[in-house]
TORVEXRO-250379 format. One record per residue: y, z, x negated of N, C-alpha, C, O in turn; residue in three letters. Coordinates in pm, whole numbers, plus 50000, padded with zeros to 5 digits. Atoms other than C-alpha are relative to their C-alpha. Layout:
YZXYZXYZXYZXala...
//
This chain:
500564987850054824561952506435499414997249861498754987049840unk500465001750138823761957106067498495002149989497915010750056unk501434998150025820211953105944499815012249911500765017449852unk500314988650087818471981105759500344996749855500875005149782unk499685004150136818831961305435501515000349977501965004949872unk498544999950014822571956905494500515014349988501375017149905unk499604985950005822971994205558499705006049864500525013149807unk500374994850132821102002505236500864993649891501235000349794unk499145007050097823121976305045501375006649993501885009149884unk498684993549995826381992105157499945013849933500855017549859unk500164986750062825102026605054499934998949848500555006949778unk500105002050146824192013704706501374996349943501805002149843unk498725004650050827531996004661501035011349993501845011849900unk499044988949998829502027204753499795009849885500695017749854unk500314990750109827822045904466500404994749862500415002449765unk499675005650130828882022204186501305006249950502345004650014unk498814992750047831332042703976501024991049932500714979949888unk498935006850073834632031903827499544997449856498865005749796unk500315003150138834242014803492498594994949977498184993049862unk501365005250010830732002303565499894987550087500694985450178unk500285011849919829341969803703498535000450039497735007849982unk501385001449953826161960603886499814985450036500774978650075unk500265014049964824501927103946499564999050145499085008750205unk500425002449862823811911904285498515003050016498105009450113unk501454997849995820081912504211499615014649989498675019050055unk500304985750014820091948704102500345007550128499595016450170unk499664993849871821891959004422498904997050101498455005950173unk501055004049905819321939504623498725008049975498115013050070unk501224992450034816431956404439500145014650041499215020450098unk499794985949964817931991004486500035002050152499695012750202unk499954999349854818401983204856498664996550064498524997150186unk501335002149947814741974004890499524985650010498424983250061unk500425014049995814631936004857500404993249869501494987649860unk499665005850130814491923604495500404985350005501004980249911unk499655014249987814911887904620501194997950093501434986750137unk498925000749902817921895604839501404998949944502355003250009unk498675001050061820811887904602501004992550089502164996350098unk499085007649913822271862204842500415008150123501525006650174unk499644991249888822151887705123501075010049956501945013750034unk498974991050054824181910904900501354992950002502364998950039unk498775007949996826781883304867500564999550141501755001650163unk499565000549860826911879605245500555013550047501565014050117unk499534986649963827271917205290501385002549941502275007550010unk498684998250062830151918005044501064991750072502174996650096unk499035008749932831851888705217500425005350136501575003750177unk499704995749863831641904505560500435014650012501115018250108unk499784985649982831901941905494500885006649895501165018549907unk499294993350109833931948005177501255007250047501525018350002unk498754994049955837181955005357499755011350099500295022350083unk500294990049896835831973605661499375012649941499735023849978unk500724988750058833541995705452500575004749867500005013549802unk499334996350125835911998105153499034999649881498905009349805unk500995001750106833291984704914500674995749870501624987849872unk499455004050129834031981304542499454986349957498714985249859unk500525013650018833311944004556500194994949858499374987249806unk499655005150133834941938104219499035004749891499044999449781unk500954994750098832201958004041498674992650002497764996149927unk501255007649990829491932904136500194986649929501084978749963unk499935012350079828871904703887498614993649996497654999250050unk501305006750004826071880103816499135005249885499585013049802unk500974994850096823001885903602500304995849856499715001449763unk499585003850136824611868403303501175008549951501665006549840unk498884991550038827331894903299501354993550023502344997449962unk498745007249973829961871403436500415001350146499605004050234unk499455000449864832201870303739499594986750062499744976150000unk500465012249933830831845303990501124992350068500994980350093unk498895006849934834151837504155500654990049905500694992249784unk499375010550079835931806304035501475003449975502095010450055unk498564998450022839411806303877500794994650119500504983950172unk499195003749885842001804804152499395003950134500015001950238unk500684995949877839491818404406499555014549993498565018450056unk500314985850009839451855204312499575004749863499525016749837unk500444996350135838271854203950501025009049930500665019549877unk498964992650072841591866503810500175014150056500345023649979unk499874986849938841851895204060498835008949963499025020549926unk501184992050033838291906903997500055004449854499795016149823unk499924996650142838751905603620501075010649976500845020149900unk498914990450016842051924303643499595013950049499885024049984unk500444987149945840541951703862498985006749908499045018849888unk500994994450092837621956303622500675004749871500345015349819unk499294996150122839931957103319500795012950021500875021249930unk499274987549970842041984203487499075012149999499525023449977unk500984989150002838842004903507499385001649861498505010049842unk500484998650136838202000003136498874990749960498354991849849unk501075009550032835611972103152500594989149911501614983149943unk499555010150096836001948802854499184987350015497994987650044unk500635013149993835231911802856499914994149860500884994449784unk500215006350129833781894402555500224985150005500814979950100unk499865014650005833651858202453499394993450124498314997350170unk500505007149883833231834802746500125007950129499515004350230unk499804992149879834321861502993498795008350039498615011550156unk501224992649972831081880802963500205015049981500905019449889unk500004985550009830661918103024498725004249929497644998849956unk501164994750072828331937102791499195008850097499535020350121unk500794992649902825661947503041499325012349939499085022150010unk500604988450065824081971102787500965011950003500525023450004unk498994989450000827331990902793500505003450141500705015250172unk499324997849872828721986603145499124999650124499595003050233unk500865001049881825721981203375499675013950052499265022749977unk500304987249934825282009703623498634999450064498234989350121unk501204997849920822022022103756499935014950027500375022949945unk500044985649966821362055203931499305008349893499675019849870unk500734992450103818922065503655500905003649884500845014949835unk499144996950114821512062803377501085009850039501505017949956unk498974990749956824082081303584499445014250004500115023649962unk500594986649989821722110603649499775006349863499925018449847unk500234994750135820902113803276501265006049941501185015649864unk498744995350056824572118903195500545012350072501405019350018unk499474988749921825152145203465499415013149956499755023550011unk
//
């Protein structure tokens, strides 16, 4: 049975729109545990397929993909690029441009 934090994490992840990214720590904070980034990773590993989570939109706080080359990095980068996310030098995403948060989404609506 899923914990309350896991349930909230899944709800947050389902809201991340196409063309935006979110960090593990930001998801954790929005789900109610600012120190729960590793729990977010576990939730993604166990529930992404069953709950149809946009796992590829979650990156680390440096704006980079955490997966290693040959272990999903290329797929994640490709999926983000198809949504219009651009990568800069060193494979970094401009968080000022692409980071999603519910507050910025509401301002645009």
